[in-house]
C-alpha positions, 0 to 999 in steps of 0.5 A: 505221489502227488505229482502221479495223482495229478498226472492221472487227474489231467495228462496236461499237468505233468510236474515232478515230485520236486515241483510239488514240494517246491510249490508247497514250501513257497505257499507255506512261506507266504502263509507263515509270513502273513500269519506272523504279521497278522499275529503282531497285532500292529494296527496294520491291515490284515495280510493275506496270501493265496490259499491263506484260509486253506493253509490256516485250516491245515497249518494254523495250529502247528508250530512252524519250527517242527518240520517232519517229512514222511515219504511213502512210495506206495500208492494209496 
């Protein structure tokens, strides 16, 4: 769904659903690592990552362990 919307937006963005999922998982992994480091309060400088603020707005209050996948093949 995301891949097809990207393709419609720009024909040069030719990504598969798997590539989009892998990218999101990688971004999430880096966000969680940075967030966990910051929550330790060890006195070290604040750690950040690409799209940290956006990920925090979206995932900040959600538990890391709960992973629910919902796939919908219908275009919105």
